[in-house]
Structure formats: structure tokens, C-alpha cells
N, C-alpha and C positions, 0 to 999 in steps of 0.2 A: 490324416486329412491334409493333402498338400496345398499350401496357399490356402485360398478362402472359397472353396467350390460352392459352397452353400448359397442358395438364392433367396432374394428378398421375398419371392412368393412362398418358397419353404417356411421361412421363418414366420411370416404372416399367418400361415395356415397353422404353424405349431402353437404359436402364442394364443390364437383364437382357441384352439381346442384346449390348450391348457387352462384358459380361463373358464370356458363353458363346460369342460369335461364331457363333451358330448360332440360326436362327428357331424350328427345332421344340423344341429343348431349352429355350429361353427360354419358350416358350409351355407347355410341359409344367410348368416351375418356377412359373410364374404361374397354372396352372389354367386356361388360356385356349386356344382353338383357334389354329392358326397363321395362318388367313386374319384372324382378329380381331387378333393382333398385328401382322400386315403392314399393316392398315388403319391401327392407331394410328401406325406409324412413317410411313407415306405421308402421313397428315394433319400429323404433326409437320415433316416435310420441307417440306411446303407453307407451314406457318406460318413456319419459319425461313429458307426460300427458297434451302436448300443440300441437298445429297445427304449422307446421314450414313454410309451403307454402300456399299462396292464389291462387287457379286455377280459373282464369276467363275465361276459354273457351279457344279453341286452345292449342297450344304447351307451350305457355310462361306462367310462373309462376313468383310471387314475394314471397320475404320473409315477413312472418308476423312480427309484433313487437316482439313477443317471439322468432321466427325464426332468427331475426337478432341479438338478444341478444346470441343465442346458437350458431350462426355461428361466432361471434366474440370470444366466449370462445374456441370453438373447433379449430379455426384457430390458436388462441395462443398455444394451447394444441399441435396441429400437428406440429408448427414450433418449439417449446421446445423439443417436442419427436425427431424430426429429428437432432435438435442440438446435443442432448445427444448421438443419435445413432452415428452421425459423430465424436464427441468427443471421444467416446470409440473405434471406428473402426480406426480413424485417430487421435490418441492423440496428442494435441498440447504441446508445452513445456512451462510449467508453472514455474515462479519464484516468490516467495513471500519474499521480500528484507525489512529487517527492518534496521532502525538507529536511532541515538539519536535525540529526540525532540531538536528543537534549531539549528540543523545543516543545512547549506545552502550547498548543494552539486551540484547546478546547473552548476558550472563551469567546471565540468567533468562528471557528471552521464548521461546527455543526450547523450554525444558521446560514453560513454562506453557501454550503451544499445543499441546504434546504432551498434557498433562494434559486440555485442553478436548476433544481428539479422543478421547479414552477414553471419554467421556460422549456426545459428539456425533461419531461416526466420519465423519459426512459434511461436517464443518465445513469451510468454505474460507475461509482469512483472507488479506487484502490490507493492507499496511502503507503509510502515507503520512505523510512527514516534512515538516513545515511550521513556519515561525515562528508565534509565539503567536497573533496576530491572524488571519492566514489559517486556522490550524488551527481556532480559535474559529469563524471564519465558515463554514468547512467543515461542522462539525458542526450549527449552526444552520439552514443550508441542505440538510440532509438528504443531503450528500455523503459524510458519515461516520457510523458508527453509535455510535462512542464515541473518547474522546481519553484519553490519559495526560498529565496536565498538573500543574503546580504549583498547590497549593490556595490558597497565599496573595495571590491577586489580588483586586481590590475586588469586594465581593459583588454589586454590581449587574451585573457583567459576566456572572454565573452565574444571572441571575434566571430564565431559560428552561431551566435545566439541572438535572438530579439529580446528587449526586456521592457517591462512597464512598471514604473516606480508604484508601489501599492501604498506605503505608509513609512513613518520613522518610529523607532522604538528606542526607549530610555536606555542608557548604558549605567551601569552600576558595578560596585565592589560588593560581591558576596563573601560573607564571612562566617565562620563558625561562633556562635555567641558562647559556648562554653570554653573557647580557647582564652578568652580574657575574662569570663566570668560575668559579663555584663554587656548591654547594648553599646554599640560604638556610634559616636556622633560624627567624627571626622576621619579621613583616611589616614591622617597622622597617627591615630592611635594604633594603626596595624603596621607600624614600621618595623617591628621585630618579627613579623610574620611572614612566612614563605608565600610567594605568589605563584600559583600554578598556571602553567601555559601549555596548551596542546601542541604537539608536533604537527607542523603544517607547512606549506610552501610560503605562507604568509607569516612565519614566525619573526622575522626581524620587524616587519610592520606591527606585529601584535606587542613585541617587546618595547618598541618606541612608544606605542600608545599607552602602555602601563606607566612606562617613565615619566611620559608628559603628565598623566594623571597624578602622579606622586610628586612631581616636581614642586608645585606650589606649596606644599606640604614638608617640604625640606628633608626628603629621605629618598634613598635609592632603594627599591624593593629587592629583595633576593628572588630571582626568577628560577622556578623549577620546572623543567620541561619533563611532560608526561606523555604517554602514548595518543591520547585522544581526548575528546571532549566528555566522553563518560567518566574517564579516569579523573579529569579535573573535577567534575562533579562529586565522585566518590571522595576525593581527597577533602573538599571542602565539607560535605555532609558528615565525615568522619573525625572533624575536628583538626586537621593537619594543617590548614592554612587558608588563604584567601584566593579570590580569582577576579578579573575582571570580566564581566558577563552582560547580558542584556535581560530586560524585563520578561523576555518569553521563556527564558530557562526554567525548566521544571524543577530545579532544586531550590527555587525560591519558596515553594510551598511546603519543603521540608522542615518538620519541627526542629528549631534550634539553629536554622540558618537565617541570619540577618542580612540587611543590605544597606548600601549608601549609595543614593543616587547621585551622579556626577554631572555636570554641565556638558553633556555630550549625547547625541542620539545617532542610532544607526539606521540608514536609509534600507528598506526591504523592497525587493523587486520580485515579479513573476516573471520567469526566464522560460523560454521555449526555443527549439531549434530552428533556424532561420530556414524558411522554406517548407516548414512541416508544421502547420497551425491547424490542428484538428477544430471544428466549430466548438467542441467542448472547452478548449482552452480560451478562447474569445469569451464564451459564457461565463467562465470562472473568474476571468479577469475583470469583467463588468461587475460582477457580484462583489469581488473584494473592493474594487473601487468604490461601490456604492456603500459598501458596510463601513469603509474608512473615511468616507466623505469625500473622496477624491473624484468620483464620477460627475 
């Protein structure tokens, strides 16, 4: 079969006969004559080079083994074809939302999505968790519609974006309780611990942040650079040291991980590409603002 010479009418007749297993009933359902339906099936069998039905006398037929294979294929084809037609004629509202890998947003995101669907019942949301730089790149390359991210990155990184501040989140030091055998009350008690930090273009800024946090407690932390935030989390979870994180980090729910809040908060924003604001982004933004009392 060169290319795809099979016609939609041939497929329609084949599927209807495959469902009814009767040429006459299939013809009636399609408002065609029985000889016309037979001609469509004969031409389809010639195109495919196989017999599709076994005719054992009378009007009843059965699918051959090859016929069953082609029936399954054309049924999938027809279903997908109809789905695409419906999508084009009655477009659903899609939103591809990204956020930082390692964040646990389950305390608010399900209710925010539910609020979005109250105003956009057909809204379909897909979630994508990435490190900061891949997250930003995916947004700039139109692979995402919006991202939840920290607002305090260098301004030039956001030159092509629009942003709306959503909330602020508590910063804290996470540590493994087993490392000291007890809960920690002040950062100074972690002076002997390694502090893990992710490799990132902001690494100088992040290093300075950790040094400023520790300065009032009269120690300079030993900073250990690792590949990414997932590795930072793994190091803390497995008792190797501490890290400066925020309250959305999923490792805070890990048994044996303690935390010390510090006097600092991260601003969080919803960001999207300038000039490309699908209605779903504005709907999400308003739902987030309403949830955090900013609307």
C-alpha cells in the first residue's frame, strides 16, 4: 500500500460491518445500498491485499485474522481522527505549568486547579518539574505556558517574561536530626556540618545568602557544591549535612529531617512569556492570587 490510498468511506463501511457482522444492516445504518457497501469492501481488500471477512453462507459474516488486525487499527484511527476534529472545532483550554523540582505544592495546587475549572470547566492542566535553568528554558521555547518560580533571580534572566508576584515563602535551614542525635534550636549548633548547595548560575548569590544567615551565629559554614537540588535533598535526607531551603521543599516531610526557620522569606511569582498569555494563564494567576489573599 503506497502512501495511504484507503478512503474514509472504505474505513467507515469496514468498521460498520465489523461492528454489525452483517452487510445489509451495515448498509442500512450508513444509508447506502448493500451492493455499494460490498464494492467499498472489495476495493479495500484489494488495497490491503488481504481478505477482511469470512462469508460462510447467509448474511452473517466474521472477521478474518487479518480483518481483526485491520479492524483494531482503523478503530483506533477513527477514534483519534474524531478526537482531533473535536479538539479543533471545540478547543479545550490547555495549561502547561512548570515549577521547581523538589517543591511540594500539594497543600494548595489541587484547590487552585479546582478553582480554575470552576470558571473554565474544560481546562486541562499538565505539570512539569524541572531545575531552574531548564524550567526557564522550557518557558522561553514555548514548551510551557507558565512557571511558578522564585522572583529574586537576576532581572536580565526575566527580560522576555511577564511576572506576577503570588506570595512569599519562609526560608529555613534543613538538617538531619540523626547527625546530632537531637533537635537543633539555633543555626550555630550546625557549625560543624557541611552545607550543601546546588550548581546553578546563582551559586555566588546562594553562597552569600548562606554566609549571611550563619554570620550572626559566629561561624562560616563549609559549603559543598553538588549537581542539583535533588542531590541537595538526598544529602540532607541521608544524614550528610544541612541546606538552606524554603518551606515548599518536599524533604521537610521526610522522617528525621528537622528545620530551623530564619528571618527571611522568598518572593514567588507566576511567570509567562511576554506576548504569549493564553487565557488559562490569567485564570491560573487569579486563582493563585485569590488563594494566597493577594487578589
